[in-house]
C-alpha positions in Angstrom: 2.7 33.8 33.8 2.9 32.8 30.7 2.8 29.2 29.8 3.9 28.2 26.1 4.2 24.7 24.9 7.8 23.4 23.3 9.1 24.0 20.5 8.9 20.4 19.2 5.2 20.4 19.2 4.7 23.1 17.1 6.6 21.0 14.8 5.0 18.1 15.4 1.6 20.5 15.0 2.8 21.2 11.5 3.7 17.7 10.2 0.4 16.3 11.4 -0.9 19.0 9.1 1.0 18.8 6.5 0.5 14.6 6.5 -3.4 15.1 6.8 -3.1 17.3 3.7 -1.2 14.7 1.8 -3.1 11.9 2.6 -6.4 13.9 1.5 -4.6 14.6 -1.9 -3.8 10.9 -2.2 -7.4 10.4 -1.8 -8.4 12.7 -4.0 -6.2 11.3 -7.0 -7.0 8.0 -6.4 -11.0 8.7 -6.7 -10.6 11.0 -10.1 -8.2 7.9 -11.7 -10.7 4.6 -10.4 -13.6 5.9 -13.0 -11.2 6.4 -16.0 -9.5 3.5 -15.2 -13.0 1.6 -15.5 -13.5 3.2 -19.1 -11.6 1.0 -21.1 -13.0 -2.3 -20.0 -16.7 -0.8 -20.6 
């Protein structure tokens, strides 16, 4: 007997992976732009 997860679980997992990837990308961009924003004031 082979047990497989429901179909919606696969979509939820891929959605979570995509969400985490976007979160990491947004955090990376936010960290990159902060030093550039402080330069004109220096």
